[in-house]
VOZA-440693 format. One record per residue (C-alpha): x, y, z; residue number from 0; chain. Coordinates in Angstrom, 2 decimals, padded with zeros to 5 digits, always signed. Each point is the difference from the previous one (the first is absolute). Layout:
N
NUPA | xx | yy | zz | num | cadena
NUPA | X | Y | Z | NUM | A
...
This chain:
333
NUPA | xx | yy | zz | num | cadena
NUPA | -035.08 | +019.42 | -010.92 | 0 | A
NUPA | +000.80 | -002.80 | -002.40 | 1 | A
NUPA | +003.71 | +000.94 | +000.06 | 2 | A
NUPA | +000.01 | +000.19 | +003.78 | 3 | A
NUPA | -001.75 | -003.38 | +000.16 | 4 | A
NUPA | +002.68 | -001.53 | -002.25 | 5 | A
NUPA | +002.79 | +001.35 | +002.19 | 6 | A
NUPA | -001.66 | -001.38 | +003.13 | 7 | A
NUPA | -000.44 | -003.36 | -001.69 | 8 | A
NUPA | +003.66 | -000.04 | -001.00 | 9 | A
NUPA | +001.14 | +000.90 | +003.51 | 10 | A
NUPA | -002.25 | -002.64 | +001.57 | 11 | A
NUPA | +001.11 | -002.55 | -002.56 | 12 | A
NUPA | +003.68 | +000.76 | +000.60 | 13 | A
NUPA | -000.53 | -000.30 | +003.73 | 14 | A
NUPA | -001.64 | -003.36 | -000.44 | 15 | A
NUPA | +002.85 | -001.24 | -002.15 | 16 | A
NUPA | +002.57 | +001.14 | +002.59 | 17 | A
NUPA | -001.87 | -001.97 | +002.64 | 18 | A
NUPA | -000.12 | -003.05 | -002.30 | 19 | A
NUPA | +003.68 | +000.25 | -001.01 | 20 | A
NUPA | +001.05 | +000.20 | +003.63 | 21 | A
NUPA | -002.22 | -002.87 | +001.16 | 22 | A
NUPA | +002.63 | -002.65 | +000.68 | 23 | A
NUPA | -000.74 | -003.64 | +000.74 | 24 | A
NUPA | +001.11 | +000.26 | +003.62 | 25 | A
NUPA | -001.52 | +000.63 | +003.44 | 26 | A
NUPA | +001.97 | +002.46 | +002.12 | 27 | A
NUPA | +000.07 | -000.06 | +003.79 | 28 | A
NUPA | +001.53 | +002.81 | +002.04 | 29 | A
NUPA | +001.81 | -001.46 | +003.02 | 30 | A
NUPA | +002.26 | +000.94 | +002.87 | 31 | A
NUPA | +002.55 | -002.71 | +000.52 | 32 | A
NUPA | +002.91 | -000.43 | +002.39 | 33 | A
NUPA | +003.34 | +001.15 | -001.37 | 34 | A
NUPA | +003.50 | -000.60 | +001.24 | 35 | A
NUPA | +000.05 | +003.27 | +002.00 | 36 | A
NUPA | -003.46 | +001.59 | -000.43 | 37 | A
NUPA | -003.44 | -000.79 | -001.47 | 38 | A
NUPA | -000.29 | +000.16 | -003.79 | 39 | A
NUPA | -002.96 | +001.40 | -001.96 | 40 | A
NUPA | -000.38 | -002.62 | -002.70 | 41 | A
NUPA | -002.15 | -001.01 | -002.94 | 42 | A
NUPA | -000.73 | -003.64 | -000.75 | 43 | A
NUPA | -001.23 | -000.54 | -003.57 | 44 | A
NUPA | -001.75 | -003.36 | -000.28 | 45 | A
NUPA | -001.22 | -001.69 | -003.18 | 46 | A
NUPA | -003.52 | +001.14 | -000.85 | 47 | A
NUPA | -001.57 | -003.40 | +000.64 | 48 | A
NUPA | +000.65 | -002.89 | +002.31 | 49 | A
NUPA | +000.90 | -000.49 | +003.65 | 50 | A
NUPA | +003.53 | -001.34 | -000.46 | 51 | A
NUPA | +002.36 | -000.85 | +001.35 | 52 | A
NUPA | +001.78 | +002.14 | -002.57 | 53 | A
NUPA | +003.64 | +000.45 | -000.69 | 54 | A
NUPA | +001.38 | +003.39 | +000.99 | 55 | A
NUPA | +002.40 | +002.50 | -001.57 | 56 | A
NUPA | +001.55 | +002.45 | +002.47 | 57 | A
NUPA | +000.84 | +003.37 | -001.60 | 58 | A
NUPA | +003.10 | +002.06 | +000.84 | 59 | A
NUPA | +000.11 | +003.60 | -001.22 | 60 | A
NUPA | +002.87 | +001.81 | -001.57 | 61 | A
NUPA | +001.38 | +003.31 | +001.26 | 62 | A
NUPA | -002.13 | +002.95 | +000.99 | 63 | A
NUPA | -003.30 | +000.48 | +001.85 | 64 | A
NUPA | -002.52 | -002.66 | -000.97 | 65 | A
NUPA | -003.42 | -001.07 | +001.11 | 66 | A
NUPA | -001.14 | -003.61 | -000.22 | 67 | A
NUPA | -001.37 | +000.22 | -003.55 | 68 | A
NUPA | +002.69 | +002.36 | -001.23 | 69 | A
NUPA | -002.83 | +002.34 | -000.94 | 70 | A
NUPA | -001.81 | -002.89 | -001.77 | 71 | A
NUPA | +003.03 | -000.84 | -002.16 | 72 | A
NUPA | +000.13 | -003.52 | +001.47 | 73 | A
NUPA | -003.61 | -000.92 | -000.64 | 74 | A
NUPA | +000.49 | -001.44 | -003.51 | 75 | A
NUPA | +002.93 | -002.02 | +001.37 | 76 | A
NUPA | -002.11 | -001.28 | +002.88 | 77 | A
NUPA | -002.66 | -001.02 | -002.50 | 78 | A
NUPA | +002.58 | -002.01 | -001.97 | 79 | A
NUPA | +001.07 | -001.90 | +003.09 | 80 | A
NUPA | -003.65 | -000.49 | +000.97 | 81 | A
NUPA | -000.62 | -001.73 | -003.33 | 82 | A
NUPA | +002.71 | -002.50 | +000.99 | 83 | A
NUPA | -001.69 | -000.61 | +003.35 | 84 | A
NUPA | +002.13 | +002.36 | +002.12 | 85 | A
NUPA | -000.94 | +002.77 | +002.37 | 86 | A
NUPA | +002.31 | +003.02 | +000.30 | 87 | A
NUPA | +001.06 | +001.81 | +003.16 | 88 | A
NUPA | +001.44 | +003.50 | +000.17 | 89 | A
NUPA | +000.17 | +002.73 | +002.63 | 90 | A
NUPA | +000.53 | +003.71 | +000.40 | 91 | A
NUPA | +003.56 | +000.93 | +000.72 | 92 | A
NUPA | +000.40 | +001.34 | +003.54 | 93 | A
NUPA | -001.28 | +003.58 | +000.18 | 94 | A
NUPA | -002.05 | -000.25 | -003.19 | 95 | A
NUPA | -003.78 | +000.40 | -000.01 | 96 | A
NUPA | -000.31 | -000.17 | +003.77 | 97 | A
NUPA | +002.40 | -002.90 | +000.59 | 98 | A
NUPA | +002.17 | +000.49 | +003.11 | 99 | A
NUPA | +003.70 | +000.64 | -000.26 | 100 | A
NUPA | +002.29 | +001.49 | -002.68 | 101 | A
NUPA | +001.19 | -002.10 | -002.96 | 102 | A
NUPA | +003.17 | +002.09 | -000.15 | 103 | A
NUPA | +001.00 | -001.44 | +003.37 | 104 | A
NUPA | +000.28 | -003.48 | -001.52 | 105 | A
NUPA | +003.00 | -001.93 | -001.21 | 106 | A
NUPA | -000.34 | -002.68 | -002.68 | 107 | A
NUPA | +000.37 | -002.57 | +002.77 | 108 | A
NUPA | -002.86 | +001.67 | +001.87 | 109 | A
NUPA | -002.14 | -000.30 | -003.11 | 110 | A
NUPA | +000.89 | -003.68 | -000.35 | 111 | A
NUPA | -000.98 | -000.64 | +003.65 | 112 | A
NUPA | -003.29 | +001.83 | -000.66 | 113 | A
NUPA | -000.75 | -002.27 | -002.97 | 114 | A
NUPA | +000.88 | -003.12 | +001.95 | 115 | A
NUPA | -002.44 | +001.05 | +002.73 | 116 | A
NUPA | -002.79 | +000.39 | -002.55 | 117 | A
NUPA | +000.69 | -003.46 | -001.38 | 118 | A
NUPA | -000.09 | -001.51 | +003.50 | 119 | A
NUPA | -003.37 | +001.74 | +000.50 | 120 | A
NUPA | -001.39 | -001.15 | -003.36 | 121 | A
NUPA | +000.90 | -003.63 | +000.67 | 122 | A
NUPA | -002.47 | -000.05 | +002.89 | 123 | A
NUPA | -002.98 | +000.92 | -002.20 | 124 | A
NUPA | -002.42 | -002.73 | -001.04 | 125 | A
NUPA | -000.43 | +001.51 | -003.44 | 126 | A
NUPA | +003.74 | -000.02 | -000.80 | 127 | A
NUPA | +001.92 | -003.14 | -000.95 | 128 | A
NUPA | +003.28 | +000.22 | +002.01 | 129 | A
NUPA | +001.77 | -002.23 | -002.55 | 130 | A
NUPA | -000.69 | +002.42 | -002.87 | 131 | A
NUPA | +001.43 | +003.33 | +001.01 | 132 | A
NUPA | +002.10 | +002.03 | -002.39 | 133 | A
NUPA | +001.29 | +003.57 | -000.18 | 134 | A
NUPA | -000.03 | +002.81 | -002.55 | 135 | A
NUPA | +002.47 | +002.85 | +000.46 | 136 | A
NUPA | +001.05 | +002.93 | -002.14 | 137 | A
NUPA | +003.17 | +002.11 | -000.16 | 138 | A
NUPA | +001.17 | +000.58 | +003.59 | 139 | A
NUPA | -001.93 | -003.16 | +000.81 | 140 | A
NUPA | +002.94 | -001.71 | -001.71 | 141 | A
NUPA | +001.91 | +000.43 | +003.26 | 142 | A
NUPA | -002.94 | -001.09 | +002.18 | 143 | A
NUPA | -001.60 | -003.01 | -001.68 | 144 | A
NUPA | +003.24 | -002.03 | -000.41 | 145 | A
NUPA | +000.73 | +000.36 | +003.74 | 146 | A
NUPA | -003.51 | -001.29 | +000.81 | 147 | A
NUPA | +000.37 | -002.87 | -002.47 | 148 | A
NUPA | +003.39 | -000.96 | +001.49 | 149 | A
NUPA | -001.58 | -000.07 | +003.48 | 150 | A
NUPA | -003.16 | -001.83 | -001.17 | 151 | A
NUPA | +001.11 | -002.70 | -002.45 | 152 | A
NUPA | -003.53 | -001.50 | -000.02 | 153 | A
NUPA | -001.35 | +002.95 | -002.03 | 154 | A
NUPA | -001.50 | -001.28 | -003.23 | 155 | A
NUPA | +001.54 | +002.66 | -002.25 | 156 | A
NUPA | +001.04 | +003.65 | -000.27 | 157 | A
NUPA | -000.56 | +002.50 | -002.79 | 158 | A
NUPA | +002.48 | +002.89 | -000.22 | 159 | A
NUPA | -000.77 | +002.94 | -002.28 | 160 | A
NUPA | +002.77 | +002.43 | -000.94 | 161 | A
NUPA | +002.00 | -001.27 | +002.97 | 162 | A
NUPA | +002.99 | +002.07 | +001.02 | 163 | A
NUPA | +003.35 | -001.64 | +000.74 | 164 | A
NUPA | +002.29 | +002.60 | +001.62 | 165 | A
NUPA | -001.32 | +003.22 | +001.60 | 166 | A
NUPA | +002.83 | +002.28 | -001.08 | 167 | A
NUPA | +000.32 | -001.28 | -003.56 | 168 | A
NUPA | -003.80 | +000.12 | -000.40 | 169 | A
NUPA | -000.11 | +003.61 | +001.20 | 170 | A
NUPA | +002.65 | +001.09 | -002.52 | 171 | A
NUPA | -001.64 | -001.93 | -002.82 | 172 | A
NUPA | -003.39 | +001.60 | +000.76 | 173 | A
NUPA | +001.49 | +003.50 | +000.15 | 174 | A
NUPA | +001.78 | -000.35 | -003.34 | 175 | A
NUPA | -002.89 | -001.78 | -001.73 | 176 | A
NUPA | -002.51 | +002.66 | +001.05 | 177 | A
NUPA | +002.28 | +002.85 | -001.10 | 178 | A
NUPA | +000.79 | -001.56 | -003.34 | 179 | A
NUPA | -003.65 | -000.79 | -000.60 | 180 | A
NUPA | -000.83 | +003.67 | +000.54 | 181 | A
NUPA | +002.79 | +001.05 | -002.36 | 182 | A
NUPA | +002.19 | +001.66 | +002.65 | 183 | A
NUPA | +003.24 | +001.55 | -001.13 | 184 | A
NUPA | +003.41 | -001.45 | +000.94 | 185 | A
NUPA | +000.51 | +003.01 | +002.28 | 186 | A
NUPA | -003.27 | -000.72 | +001.83 | 187 | A
NUPA | +000.94 | -003.68 | +000.33 | 188 | A
NUPA | +003.45 | +000.87 | +001.37 | 189 | A
NUPA | -001.51 | +002.41 | +002.53 | 190 | A
NUPA | -002.53 | -002.63 | +001.15 | 191 | A
NUPA | +002.80 | -002.56 | +000.48 | 192 | A
NUPA | +001.97 | +002.54 | +002.02 | 193 | A
NUPA | -002.98 | +000.54 | +002.30 | 194 | A
NUPA | -000.47 | -003.75 | +000.31 | 195 | A
NUPA | +003.66 | -000.54 | +000.87 | 196 | A
NUPA | -000.19 | +002.64 | +002.69 | 197 | A
NUPA | -002.91 | -001.83 | +001.56 | 198 | A
NUPA | +001.79 | -003.35 | -000.27 | 199 | A
NUPA | +003.05 | +001.42 | +001.75 | 200 | A
NUPA | -002.18 | +001.18 | +002.85 | 201 | A
NUPA | -001.60 | -003.46 | +000.21 | 202 | A
NUPA | +003.33 | -001.78 | +000.17 | 203 | A
NUPA | +001.12 | +002.36 | +002.75 | 204 | A
NUPA | -003.24 | -000.75 | +001.91 | 205 | A
NUPA | -000.62 | +003.74 | +000.04 | 206 | A
NUPA | -002.82 | +001.68 | +001.82 | 207 | A
NUPA | -002.82 | +001.45 | -002.01 | 208 | A
NUPA | +001.35 | +003.49 | +000.66 | 209 | A
NUPA | +003.37 | -000.94 | -001.49 | 210 | A
NUPA | -001.75 | -001.53 | -002.98 | 211 | A
NUPA | -001.91 | +003.23 | -000.59 | 212 | A
NUPA | +003.16 | +002.08 | +000.34 | 213 | A
NUPA | +001.75 | -002.12 | -002.64 | 214 | A
NUPA | -003.01 | -000.17 | -002.32 | 215 | A
NUPA | -000.60 | +002.63 | -002.69 | 216 | A
NUPA | -003.21 | -001.53 | -001.29 | 217 | A
NUPA | -003.02 | +002.32 | -000.10 | 218 | A
NUPA | -002.18 | -002.97 | +001.10 | 219 | A
NUPA | +001.99 | -001.89 | +002.67 | 220 | A
NUPA | -001.28 | -003.06 | +001.83 | 221 | A
NUPA | -002.14 | +000.51 | +003.07 | 222 | A
NUPA | +001.51 | -001.06 | +003.32 | 223 | A
NUPA | -002.22 | -003.10 | +000.12 | 224 | A
NUPA | +001.05 | -000.95 | -003.52 | 225 | A
NUPA | +003.65 | +000.54 | +000.86 | 226 | A
NUPA | -000.29 | -002.30 | +002.99 | 227 | A
NUPA | -001.81 | -002.60 | -002.15 | 228 | A
NUPA | +002.81 | +000.03 | -002.56 | 229 | A
NUPA | +002.60 | -000.31 | +002.75 | 230 | A
NUPA | -001.70 | -003.14 | +001.24 | 231 | A
NUPA | -000.27 | -001.60 | -003.40 | 232 | A
NUPA | +002.61 | +001.20 | -002.48 | 233 | A
NUPA | +002.19 | -003.09 | +000.48 | 234 | A
NUPA | -002.82 | -002.28 | -001.21 | 235 | A
NUPA | +001.13 | -002.64 | -002.49 | 236 | A
NUPA | -002.04 | -003.09 | -000.88 | 237 | A
NUPA | +003.04 | -002.11 | -000.78 | 238 | A
NUPA | +000.60 | -000.56 | +003.70 | 239 | A
NUPA | -003.30 | -001.86 | +000.46 | 240 | A
NUPA | -000.99 | -001.22 | -003.47 | 241 | A
NUPA | +002.13 | -003.19 | +000.19 | 242 | A
NUPA | -002.15 | -001.07 | +002.99 | 243 | A
NUPA | -003.25 | +000.19 | -001.96 | 244 | A
NUPA | -001.22 | -003.47 | -000.99 | 245 | A
NUPA | -003.57 | +000.71 | -001.12 | 246 | A
NUPA | -001.08 | +000.47 | -003.68 | 247 | A
NUPA | +000.57 | +003.56 | -001.19 | 248 | A
NUPA | -001.71 | +001.86 | -002.84 | 249 | A
NUPA | +002.06 | +003.06 | -000.97 | 250 | A
NUPA | -002.02 | +002.54 | -001.99 | 251 | A
NUPA | +001.87 | +002.82 | -001.77 | 252 | A
NUPA | -000.98 | +002.89 | -002.30 | 253 | A
NUPA | +002.48 | +000.86 | -002.72 | 254 | A
NUPA | -000.67 | +003.75 | +000.43 | 255 | A
NUPA | +000.48 | +000.04 | +003.78 | 256 | A
NUPA | +001.43 | +003.39 | +001.06 | 257 | A
NUPA | +000.33 | -000.99 | +003.67 | 258 | A
NUPA | +001.95 | -003.23 | -000.11 | 259 | A
NUPA | +002.72 | -001.37 | -002.28 | 260 | A
NUPA | -001.96 | -003.07 | -001.10 | 261 | A
NUPA | +002.98 | -001.43 | -001.85 | 262 | A
NUPA | +001.98 | -000.06 | +003.26 | 263 | A
NUPA | -002.98 | -001.48 | +001.86 | 264 | A
NUPA | -000.45 | -002.80 | -002.50 | 265 | A
NUPA | +003.74 | -000.76 | -000.07 | 266 | A
NUPA | +000.30 | -000.16 | +003.79 | 267 | A
NUPA | -003.06 | -002.21 | +000.41 | 268 | A
NUPA | +001.14 | -002.36 | -002.72 | 269 | A
NUPA | +003.48 | -000.25 | +001.51 | 270 | A
NUPA | -001.29 | -000.83 | +003.50 | 271 | A
NUPA | -003.22 | -002.01 | -000.48 | 272 | A
NUPA | -000.08 | -003.33 | -001.87 | 273 | A
NUPA | -001.97 | -000.05 | -003.29 | 274 | A
NUPA | -002.62 | -002.39 | +001.33 | 275 | A
NUPA | -000.84 | +002.44 | +002.79 | 276 | A
NUPA | -000.08 | +003.23 | -002.02 | 277 | A
NUPA | -002.41 | +001.20 | -002.67 | 278 | A
NUPA | +000.80 | +003.33 | -001.68 | 279 | A
NUPA | -002.61 | +001.95 | -001.96 | 280 | A
NUPA | +000.99 | +003.21 | -001.77 | 281 | A
NUPA | -002.48 | +002.37 | -001.60 | 282 | A
NUPA | +000.94 | +002.33 | -002.87 | 283 | A
NUPA | -001.23 | +003.61 | +000.20 | 284 | A
NUPA | -000.84 | -000.52 | +003.69 | 285 | A
NUPA | +000.88 | +002.19 | +002.95 | 286 | A
NUPA | +001.20 | -000.78 | +003.52 | 287 | A
NUPA | -003.61 | -000.80 | +000.92 | 288 | A
NUPA | -000.50 | -002.21 | -003.10 | 289 | A
NUPA | -002.29 | +002.76 | -001.30 | 290 | A
NUPA | +000.19 | +001.07 | -003.63 | 291 | A
NUPA | +003.07 | +002.23 | +000.01 | 292 | A
NUPA | -001.61 | +002.90 | -001.85 | 293 | A
NUPA | -002.57 | +000.35 | +002.79 | 294 | A
NUPA | +002.32 | -000.48 | +002.97 | 295 | A
NUPA | +003.40 | +001.46 | -000.86 | 296 | A
NUPA | -001.40 | +003.14 | -001.60 | 297 | A
NUPA | -002.82 | +000.47 | +002.53 | 298 | A
NUPA | -002.35 | +000.23 | -002.98 | 299 | A
NUPA | -003.38 | +001.54 | +000.90 | 300 | A
NUPA | -001.63 | -002.80 | -002.01 | 301 | A
NUPA | +001.05 | -002.43 | +002.68 | 302 | A
NUPA | -002.54 | +001.56 | +002.36 | 303 | A
NUPA | -002.75 | -000.47 | -002.54 | 304 | A
NUPA | +001.04 | -003.60 | -000.64 | 305 | A
NUPA | +000.20 | -000.68 | +003.75 | 306 | A
NUPA | -003.63 | +001.15 | +000.28 | 307 | A
NUPA | -001.54 | -001.61 | -003.05 | 308 | A
NUPA | +002.21 | -003.08 | -000.70 | 309 | A
NUPA | +002.38 | -000.53 | +002.94 | 310 | A
NUPA | +001.08 | -003.48 | -001.04 | 311 | A
NUPA | +001.41 | +001.41 | -003.25 | 312 | A
NUPA | +002.50 | +002.19 | +001.82 | 313 | A
NUPA | +002.22 | -003.03 | +000.42 | 314 | A
NUPA | +002.31 | -001.51 | -002.58 | 315 | A
NUPA | -001.80 | -002.54 | -002.18 | 316 | A
NUPA | +000.11 | -003.45 | +001.55 | 317 | A
NUPA | +001.15 | +001.05 | +003.46 | 318 | A
NUPA | -003.25 | -000.53 | +001.87 | 319 | A
NUPA | -000.61 | -003.36 | -001.70 | 320 | A
NUPA | +003.53 | -001.10 | +000.79 | 321 | A
NUPA | -000.55 | +000.58 | +003.73 | 322 | A
NUPA | -003.16 | -002.10 | -000.04 | 323 | A
NUPA | +001.74 | -002.79 | -001.94 | 324 | A
NUPA | +003.11 | +000.00 | +002.17 | 325 | A
NUPA | -001.92 | -000.18 | +003.26 | 326 | A
NUPA | -002.43 | -002.54 | -001.38 | 327 | A
NUPA | +002.79 | -002.32 | -001.12 | 328 | A
NUPA | +001.81 | -000.11 | +003.36 | 329 | A
NUPA | -000.16 | -003.30 | +001.86 | 330 | A
NUPA | -000.34 | -000.41 | +003.73 | 331 | A
NUPA | +003.45 | -000.76 | +001.34 | 332 | A
């Protein structure tokens, strides 16, 4: 009985610590807000105390299905912005967790229009300061957020994490980086590039999905929805809109990013944006998500344990503090 009692105590204690570790200094509200084409199921994360008006950071997801919290991954980031006096706003992608629509039906322009609609909605709230609205976007958000910032030059700032530059170059970089990280042979890499080139040829010919499948020898081809999504977006390139962005930009890059060529991203942003507008922060041993690379890139099982018991420590040292400091130091323009 003593041994059983000890086990129970350990389990209860661990459960209590998990609750404590995941108790963030924010208040979350679940909302349905107007979108550009359909209602959005959103989460507004307000600072734990106070009535505002608060600043606001609008979140733009990367690729793939995503709910508003990105399965709680965003909560430590929201807490950092809350410490600087900012609320955070994010929403389920269309078709995710009961949201209407299908995110694979969207172009990058559609996503930008969606974000602009949420900003227009937020500016009508009494608890949001319309002069202090910024954006945070990751990966594919690198084609969305700059378009919004170009259209809304009164934004206070934007934060771009692992931002992609060119869709096709990013796709090839990601393919090669993942294969090399897994130790693939040269023969496997050559075969993967051949499959990719077959798909690219079909894209350039504006082929139907059936023709793509006929030309594709991959054992795991894209779904028809995914194929149509890629057809809409594969020409994306941030250099067409980045020169029009006049708001302050924080570019956050992980040196061990397997998704995006961060050297190219930094070079392009430095070439186009003036030094007084751009702040670049690079994190060694950090992944695409600015998570410690050993957890993220290798899908280490320990990451799940850390996410439960110490979620803030998943991120590269200094990242969460840097977001708080950057937002807190922005002036009202």
